[in-house]
N, C-alpha and C positions, 0 to 999 in steps of 0.2 A: 772334583773326584769324590764320589759319595760311597765308594765301596770299601772305605776304611774309616776308622775312628780318628786317627791322628790328624787328618786334614780338617775334620770338624772342630777339633779342639784348637788347632792353629788359627782357623778363621774366627772362632770365638775370642781368642786372645787379641786378635786385631780389630774385632768389632764387639767389644764387651756389651754394648747396648742390646745386641741381638739375643743375649742369654736371658735377660730379665723379660724382654718382650715375648720371647718364645715360651717361657714358663707361664706367663700370664694367660696366654692364649691356649697352650697345649699341655696344661699341667697334668692331664690324665695319662699322658704318655711319659716314657722314660726321658731323662735329661738329654741323652744322645739323640733320641728321636725328636724331641722338642726343637733342638738346634737344626737337625737335618730337615725337618719340615719347614722351618723358617727360611733356611737357605734356599730351598727349592722354590718356595713362593717368591722370594726376592729375585731369584734368577729369572722367573717367569713374569716378573713385574706385576704380581698379584698381591693384594693387601693381606696383612696378617689376619686371617679369618678362620673360623672353626673348620676342622677337617673331619671327615668320617668316611666309612667304607660305602661302596655303591649300595649295598643292601640297607645300611643304616640310613642313608639319605632317603631311600624309598620308604622306610618306616616313618620318617619324619615328614613325608608328603612332598618330597622334592626328588627330582630326577637329574642325573648327570647330563649336561648339555652334550649333544652329539659332537664327536671329534676331540673331546677333552682327553688329555693324557694324565694318567694316574700318578700320584705322588708315591714314592717308594720309601718305606720305613723298615728299620731292622726288626726282624722277627727271630725269636730263639727257636732252635731245633735241637733235639737231643739225638745223638748218634752213639752207637756202641762201637768202641774201638778195641780190636783184638791185639793183644800183646803177647810176646814170648818171654818167659822167665826161665832163668837157669841158675839156681842157687848151688846145686851139687853136681853140675855138669850135665844134667838132663834137661831137656826142653819141655816146658809146660805151657800150654795155651791158657791165657786168661783174658778177660775183657773188662772194660770199665766204661761208664756212661760219660759222655762229654756234651757240654752245651755249646753249640756254635750259633752264629748269627748269619742270616742271609737277608738280602734286600727283597722286599715283597711289594710290588706295585699294585696297591689296592685302595688307596685313599684319595679323596677329592676334596678340594676346598669349597666352601660355601659359594664362592664366586664362579665355580665351575658347574654349578647346578642351577636349576630353576624350579619354581613351584611355590608352595606355601611359605609364608614368612617364617623366619627362624632367627632367634636371638639367643646367644649364649654369653653369660656373664664372664668377664675377665677375672681370673683368680688373683687375689692378693696373697702373697706368700706369708705363711705363719710358721714360726720355728721357735722351739723352746730348748735352751741349752741343757737345763737340768733334766728334762725328760729324755733328751737324746743321750746324755751321758748314762743315765740309768738303764735305758733300753739296750745300749751297747755294752753295758758292763764295764764302763770306764769311770774311774774316780778322778776328781780334780783336787789336788792337794796344794797347800801353801807353797809359795815359791821360796826355795832355799839357797839358790846360787847368788854369790856376791858379784858376779861378772855383769856389769851394766850393759854389755853388748849382747847378752843372751836374752831373747824375748820370751822364750818358753822352752820346755823340754818334755819328753815322753819316755817313760821307763815301764817296761812290761805293759800293764793296762792302767797305768797312772799317768796323768798329765799335769802340768803346772804352767801358769801364765804369769809373767812378770807384772807386778803392780804398776810398772812404768812402761809397759809395752805400748807402742804408738797406736796400734790397732788391736786391742785385746781379743775382739771377736775373730779377727783373721788368724791371730796366733793360735787361738783355741781350735779353729777348724784345722789348721796345719798340724797341730799335735794330735788331735783326734784322728786325722788321716793317717799319720804314722802308725797308730795302733791298729786301725781298721785294715790298713794295707799289709799288716804283718811285719813291719819294719822293726818293731821293738821286742818281739818275742818269737824265738825259734819255734816253728811249728804252726804259727798262725797262717803262714803262706808257704806253700811248698818250695817256692824258689826265692824267698826273701833273702836268704843268705847269699845268693849269687848276684843280687842287684847292687850295682855300685852306689856309693854314697851320693854321687851327683844325681843319679836317676831317682833315688829315694827322695831327695829334696825336691826335685822337679815334680814327682808324683804327689807329694804332700801339698806343695804349693799350688799345683794344678787344681786339687780339690778345694783348697781355700779360695782360689780365684773363682771357680764356678759357683760356690755357695755364696760368696760375697756378691757376685753378679746377680744371682737369682734373688737374693734378699735385699739387693740394692744398698749394700753397706760400703763404706769407704775402704780404701786400701787396694783397689784393683790395679791401679797404675803401678804400685809398689810390687804387687804380685807378678805382673808381667816382667818387670825389670829383674826380679829375683829368679824367675824361671829362665829368662834369657841368659842371665849370668851363669847359672849352673849348667845350662846346655852348651854354652861356650861355642856357639856356631853349629853344633850338631843338630840333627833332626830328632824330633820326639819319636821314640820307638812306638810302633803300633800297639804292642802289648801293653806298654805303659799307659797309652791313651785309653785303652779299654779298662784298665785297672782304675784310672782316674774317674772315669764316668761311673763305674760300678761303686766305688767307695763314696763318691758324692751322692749317688742315689741312696745308698744305705744310711748315710749320716742325715740327709735331708728327711727321709721317711721316718727315722727314729725320733725326730724332734717336732713333727707336725701331725695334725689330726689325720687319721687313716682315711685314704681315698682309694677308690678302685682304679688300678692302673690298667689301661688298655694294652699297653705293650711294656713289658719289663725288660730292661736291658741289663 
């Protein structure tokens, strides 16, 4: 099922290797679309190869083989939503812009085309913690808690990682995610105050899992266990999955050299 983000994240959790492989091949796309493309190729028993639109392949001197079915990726669309407001008993019409996502079938794999030779290098992920913290306006301070069971914490736009944290990189991602997701400061996220603690922890650790997977850092098994523990048998909410992908994208982009994204999720 590809019409929702939650199943993508669930599959990534069960097949962590697909995340790093997808990033290496589809790094110009958003994280969600990277995984979505990889899953569709896997389902069609096609190798992890470059993808492009029909017109782009034509520009590259290749044509889509007759009968090939396009891959679908998420595309953002902006819509105007009308709302009714009543502060003093009177009704007033207002509108606001919303960004929604729809699946668009317009991409094809290299193996679905024929023509001139084409080679595209596989991207090796690069990420710098100091640059990301600065870009996101987050400061990292010395760890001040005496509780040895606490790996790290986030307060407002400040984070701290225990010097004895088992996976300090994963803990940093987790605490950065709390800040980016708006869990630590009222107003950062319009609905942060209504998100239960369990879901906040799932969202933050979901971000940590994706970033550790992309950068091929240890701690992914522990992330899966942590997420499953906080979910306690419940399904991941679709809205939380969207927030996890969005926050992961934001943190990843903040700490690596700027590149042109074909599709921003």
